[in-house]
C-alpha atoms as a printed R data frame, in Angstrom:
    type eleno elety resid chain resno       x      y       z
1   ATOM     1    CA   UNK     A     1   0.000  0.000   0.000
2   ATOM     2    CA   UNK     A     2   1.412  3.416  -1.008
3   ATOM     3    CA   UNK     A     3   1.894  6.059   1.660
4   ATOM     4    CA   UNK     A     4  -0.044  9.228   0.761
5   ATOM     5    CA   UNK     A     5   2.031 12.410   0.400
6   ATOM     6    CA   UNK     A     6   1.998 14.899   3.256
7   ATOM     7    CA   UNK     A     7  -0.551 17.686   2.763
8   ATOM     8    CA   UNK     A     8   0.722 20.951   1.291
9   ATOM     9    CA   UNK     A     9  -0.398 24.575   1.379
10  ATOM    10    CA   UNK     A    10  -0.061 26.029  -2.127
11  ATOM    11    CA   UNK     A    11  -0.268 29.732  -3.010
12  ATOM    12    CA   UNK     A    12  -1.564 30.363  -6.533
13  ATOM    13    CA   UNK     A    13  -1.092 33.490  -8.709
14  ATOM    14    CA   UNK     A    14  -3.565 34.056 -11.512
15  ATOM    15    CA   UNK     A    15  -2.052 36.294 -14.169
16  ATOM    16    CA   UNK     A    16  -4.112 38.647 -16.325
17  ATOM    17    CA   UNK     A    17  -3.614 36.160 -19.180
18  ATOM    18    CA   UNK     A    18  -5.674 33.621 -17.198
19  ATOM    19    CA   UNK     A    19  -2.710 31.347 -16.492
20  ATOM    20    CA   UNK     A    20  -2.470 29.996 -12.942
21  ATOM    21    CA   UNK     A    21   1.024 29.610 -11.492
22  ATOM    22    CA   UNK     A    22   2.061 28.052  -8.208
23  ATOM    23    CA   UNK     A    23   4.045 30.755  -6.387
24  ATOM    24    CA   UNK     A    24   5.100 28.870  -3.293
25  ATOM    25    CA   UNK     A    25   4.187 25.784  -1.348
26  ATOM    26    CA   UNK     A    26   4.728 24.579   2.165
27  ATOM    27    CA   UNK     A    27   4.703 21.010   3.389
28  ATOM    28    CA   UNK     A    28   2.388 20.906   6.376
29  ATOM    29    CA   UNK     A    29   4.058 19.615   9.533
30  ATOM    30    CA   UNK     A    30   2.161 17.418  11.947
31  ATOM    31    CA   UNK     A    31   1.083 20.411  14.060
32  ATOM    32    CA   UNK     A    32  -0.334 22.244  10.961
33  ATOM    33    CA   UNK     A    33   1.763 25.356  11.787
34  ATOM    34    CA   UNK     A    34   2.883 27.005   8.547
35  ATOM    35    CA   UNK     A    35   4.753 30.310   8.160
36  ATOM    36    CA   UNK     A    36   3.171 32.110   5.198
37  ATOM    37    CA   UNK     A    37   4.800 35.481   5.860
38  ATOM    38    CA   UNK     A    38   4.875 37.486   2.591
39  ATOM    39    CA   UNK     A    39   8.284 37.251   0.965
40  ATOM    40    CA   UNK     A    40   9.232 34.071   2.846
41  ATOM    41    CA   UNK     A    41   9.670 31.168   0.482
42  ATOM    42    CA   UNK     A    42   8.283 27.792   1.578
43  ATOM    43    CA   UNK     A    43  10.481 25.278   3.358
44  ATOM    44    CA   UNK     A    44  11.216 23.227   0.246
45  ATOM    45    CA   UNK     A    45  10.333 25.735  -2.446
46  ATOM    46    CA   UNK     A    46  13.045 26.898  -4.840
47  ATOM    47    CA   UNK     A    47  10.939 29.721  -6.347
48  ATOM    48    CA   UNK     A    48  12.107 33.246  -5.552
49  ATOM    49    CA   UNK     A    49   9.148 35.619  -5.095
50  ATOM    50    CA   UNK     A    50  11.211 38.768  -5.741
51  ATOM    51    CA   UNK     A    51  12.928 37.674  -8.941
52  ATOM    52    CA   UNK     A    52  10.251 35.514 -10.545
53  ATOM    53    CA   UNK     A    53   6.778 36.529  -9.378
54  ATOM    54    CA   UNK     A    54   6.784 40.088  -8.002
55  ATOM    55    CA   UNK     A    55   6.994 41.585 -11.526
56  ATOM    56    CA   UNK     A    56   3.923 39.588 -12.666
57  ATOM    57    CA   UNK     A    57   0.470 41.132 -12.500
58  ATOM    58    CA   UNK     A    58  -2.237 39.039 -10.922
59  ATOM    59    CA   UNK     A    59  -4.070 38.174  -7.747
60  ATOM    60    CA   UNK     A    60  -3.779 35.442  -5.175
61  ATOM    61    CA   UNK     A    61  -6.837 33.274  -5.787
62  ATOM    62    CA   UNK     A    62  -6.509 30.362  -3.435
63  ATOM    63    CA   UNK     A    63  -5.122 29.308  -0.070
64  ATOM    64    CA   UNK     A    64  -6.008 26.871   2.648
65  ATOM    65    CA   UNK     A    65  -8.684 27.833   5.199
66  ATOM    66    CA   UNK     A    66  -9.315 30.562   6.050
67  ATOM    67    CA   UNK     A    67  -9.648 31.755   2.476
68  ATOM    68    CA   UNK     A    68  -9.846 35.283   1.146
69  ATOM    69    CA   UNK     A    69 -12.691 36.406  -1.082
70  ATOM    70    CA   UNK     A    70 -11.477 39.295  -3.235
71  ATOM    71    CA   UNK     A    71 -13.363 42.113  -4.969
72  ATOM    72    CA   UNK     A    72 -12.150 45.099  -6.962
73  ATOM    73    CA   UNK     A    73 -12.826 47.711  -9.590
74  ATOM    74    CA   UNK     A    74 -11.150 50.751 -11.145
75  ATOM    75    CA   UNK     A    75 -13.636 53.244  -9.615
76  ATOM    76    CA   UNK     A    76 -17.037 53.615  -7.943
77  ATOM    77    CA   UNK     A    77 -17.917 56.901  -9.734
78  ATOM    78    CA   UNK     A    78 -18.294 60.295  -8.057
79  ATOM    79    CA   UNK     A    79 -22.132 60.307  -7.982
80  ATOM    80    CA   UNK     A    80 -24.525 59.016  -5.332
81  ATOM    81    CA   UNK     A    81 -25.789 56.100  -7.452
82  ATOM    82    CA   UNK     A    82 -25.633 52.766  -5.613
83  ATOM    83    CA   UNK     A    83 -22.949 50.493  -7.066
84  ATOM    84    CA   UNK     A    84 -21.762 46.898  -6.506
85  ATOM    85    CA   UNK     A    85 -18.209 45.545  -6.429
86  ATOM    86    CA   UNK     A    86 -17.470 42.602  -8.711
87  ATOM    87    CA   UNK     A    87 -15.563 39.547  -7.475
88  ATOM    88    CA   UNK     A    88 -11.950 39.471  -8.611
89  ATOM    89    CA   UNK     A    89 -11.087 42.759 -10.332
90  ATOM    90    CA   UNK     A    90 -12.914 44.524 -13.169
91  ATOM    91    CA   UNK     A    91 -11.785 47.405 -15.319
92  ATOM    92    CA   UNK     A    92 -13.995 50.501 -15.451
93  ATOM    93    CA   UNK     A    93 -16.705 51.647 -13.046
94  ATOM    94    CA   UNK     A    94 -18.553 49.472 -10.553
95  ATOM    95    CA   UNK     A    95 -21.918 48.516 -12.076
96  ATOM    96    CA   UNK     A    96 -25.288 49.673 -10.757
97  ATOM    97    CA   UNK     A    97 -26.848 46.224 -11.127
98  ATOM    98    CA   UNK     A    98 -26.589 43.845  -8.171
99  ATOM    99    CA   UNK     A    99 -23.750 41.356  -8.542
100 ATOM   100    CA   UNK     A   100 -24.534 38.378  -6.321
101 ATOM   101    CA   UNK     A   101 -22.363 35.310  -5.844
102 ATOM   102    CA   UNK     A   102 -23.773 32.040  -4.500
103 ATOM   103    CA   UNK     A   103 -21.843 30.169  -1.782
104 ATOM   104    CA   UNK     A   104 -21.217 26.528  -2.690
105 ATOM   105    CA   UNK     A   105 -20.544 25.674   0.975
106 ATOM   106    CA   UNK     A   106 -21.375 27.112   4.382
107 ATOM   107    CA   UNK     A   107 -18.948 28.932   6.646
108 ATOM   108    CA   UNK     A   108 -18.300 32.292   8.270
109 ATOM   109    CA   UNK     A   109 -17.413 35.687   6.782
110 ATOM   110    CA   UNK     A   110 -15.233 38.104   8.767
111 ATOM   111    CA   UNK     A   111 -12.344 40.584   8.523
112 ATOM   112    CA   UNK     A   112 -13.830 42.946   5.938
113 ATOM   113    CA   UNK     A   113 -11.141 45.257   4.518
114 ATOM   114    CA   UNK     A   114 -11.419 47.976   1.856
115 ATOM   115    CA   UNK     A   115  -8.606 49.894   0.153
116 ATOM   116    CA   UNK     A   116  -8.550 52.930  -2.132
117 ATOM   117    CA   UNK     A   117  -5.177 52.406  -3.796
118 ATOM   118    CA   UNK     A   118  -5.461 55.927  -5.250
119 ATOM   119    CA   UNK     A   119  -7.539 58.138  -2.913
120 ATOM   120    CA   UNK     A   120  -9.344 61.045  -4.598
121 ATOM   121    CA   UNK     A   121 -12.199 63.483  -4.234
122 ATOM   122    CA   UNK     A   122 -13.492 65.739  -1.495
123 ATOM   123    CA   UNK     A   123 -13.299 63.335   1.469
124 ATOM   124    CA   UNK     A   124 -17.020 62.513   1.596
125 ATOM   125    CA   UNK     A   125 -17.547 58.981   2.976
126 ATOM   126    CA   UNK     A   126 -18.093 55.961   0.769
127 ATOM   127    CA   UNK     A   127 -19.896 53.113   2.539
128 ATOM   128    CA   UNK     A   128 -19.102 49.514   1.580
129 ATOM   129    CA   UNK     A   129 -21.664 47.015   2.936
130 ATOM   130    CA   UNK     A   130 -21.593 43.222   2.684
131 ATOM   131    CA   UNK     A   131 -25.077 42.007   1.739
132 ATOM   132    CA   UNK     A   132 -26.186 38.448   2.428
133 ATOM   133    CA   UNK     A   133 -29.248 37.394   0.416
134 ATOM   134    CA   UNK     A   134 -29.839 41.100  -0.314
135 ATOM   135    CA   UNK     A   135 -29.871 42.170   3.357
136 ATOM   136    CA   UNK     A   136 -27.133 44.314   4.961
137 ATOM   137    CA   UNK     A   137 -24.845 42.605   7.468
138 ATOM   138    CA   UNK     A   138 -22.678 43.995  10.279
139 ATOM   139    CA   UNK     A   139 -19.711 43.850   7.881
140 ATOM   140    CA   UNK     A   140 -19.620 47.504   6.812
141 ATOM   141    CA   UNK     A   141 -16.799 49.978   6.175
142 ATOM   142    CA   UNK     A   142 -17.241 53.749   5.846
143 ATOM   143    CA   UNK     A   143 -14.149 55.182   4.176
144 ATOM   144    CA   UNK     A   144 -13.565 58.826   3.201
145 ATOM   145    CA   UNK     A   145 -12.790 59.096  -0.515
146 ATOM   146    CA   UNK     A   146  -9.410 60.615   0.410
147 ATOM   147    CA   UNK     A   147  -8.365 57.719   2.690
148 ATOM   148    CA   UNK     A   148  -6.393 54.596   1.836
149 ATOM   149    CA   UNK     A   149  -7.709 51.863   4.136
150 ATOM   150    CA   UNK     A   150 -10.706 50.916   6.250
151 ATOM   151    CA   UNK     A   151 -11.774 47.721   7.959
152 ATOM   152    CA   UNK     A   152 -14.410 45.983  10.085
153 ATOM   153    CA   UNK     A   153 -12.588 43.285  12.019
154 ATOM   154    CA   UNK     A   154 -15.000 42.586  14.904
155 ATOM   155    CA   UNK     A   155 -18.124 41.081  13.325
156 ATOM   156    CA   UNK     A   156 -18.570 37.582  11.912
157 ATOM   157    CA   UNK     A   157 -21.476 36.551   9.690
158 ATOM   158    CA   UNK     A   158 -22.480 32.885   9.257
159 ATOM   159    CA   UNK     A   159 -23.436 31.703   5.755
160 ATOM   160    CA   UNK     A   160 -24.982 28.483   4.496
161 ATOM   161    CA   UNK     A   161 -24.596 26.824   1.127
162 ATOM   162    CA   UNK     A   162 -26.797 28.641  -1.370
163 ATOM   163    CA   UNK     A   163 -26.619 32.091   0.294
164 ATOM   164    CA   UNK     A   164 -25.949 35.058  -2.001
165 ATOM   165    CA   UNK     A   165 -23.103 37.519  -1.333
166 ATOM   166    CA   UNK     A   166 -22.872 41.094  -2.677
167 ATOM   167    CA   UNK     A   167 -20.845 44.176  -1.754
168 ATOM   168    CA   UNK     A   168 -22.899 47.347  -2.044
169 ATOM   169    CA   UNK     A   169 -21.293 50.789  -2.424
170 ATOM   170    CA   UNK     A   170 -23.258 53.884  -1.367
171 ATOM   171    CA   UNK     A   171 -22.512 57.593  -0.952
172 ATOM   172    CA   UNK     A   172 -24.758 60.132   0.811
173 ATOM   173    CA   UNK     A   173 -23.090 62.919  -1.207
174 ATOM   174    CA   UNK     A   174 -20.986 63.070  -4.356
175 ATOM   175    CA   UNK     A   175 -17.252 62.694  -3.810
176 ATOM   176    CA   UNK     A   176 -16.094 65.017  -6.614
177 ATOM   177    CA   UNK     A   177 -13.663 62.484  -8.105
178 ATOM   178    CA   UNK     A   178 -13.847 58.766  -7.413
179 ATOM   179    CA   UNK     A   179 -10.954 57.005  -5.717
180 ATOM   180    CA   UNK     A   180  -9.233 54.575  -8.070
181 ATOM   181    CA   UNK     A   181  -8.128 50.937  -7.920
182 ATOM   182    CA   UNK     A   182 -10.563 49.944  -5.175
183 ATOM   183    CA   UNK     A   183 -10.120 46.534  -3.590
184 ATOM   184    CA   UNK     A   184 -12.046 44.724  -0.868
185 ATOM   185    CA   UNK     A   185 -11.501 41.389   0.856
186 ATOM   186    CA   UNK     A   186 -13.295 39.094   3.282
187 ATOM   187    CA   UNK     A   187 -12.027 36.131   5.255
188 ATOM   188    CA   UNK     A   188 -14.098 32.972   4.731
189 ATOM   189    CA   UNK     A   189 -13.755 29.835   6.827
């Protein structure tokens, strides 16, 4: 009888060309403790992040539990129209139609983080709200258009298989000029 290989944690980079590349991997020890500090190459991994992967464009799309669910868009417009962030990253403005994603499995959402990679505008707040089955949850971030980062790290929201997830973007007043390169992430376990 063959001995099964030890489990591994693999970090995947998806390039804009749609090609998935394994960036690094770590053999899981018996106590399941793995150091995944950015820039630290796995125990038995010969890939150099700095020389081979840092210049590539892409997004991390998979890791062992907890997982990150990523959203992003070029801008959310300067007007007060309600918008929705797409999963992954989309070029252009966030759409006004609801983008809902169905969970294939149950779990818990937490650690909601939003970033304006290029802050802009007049500083009026932009509110990012996680919707579950169309209803607002406690996972909400209000971020001035001129700020870089905001987060809601206290609340946790349970989900069941079949639930629908959306991230709604609202503004009580126009922001003058939309922040650019907006990203949001949630922990899911």
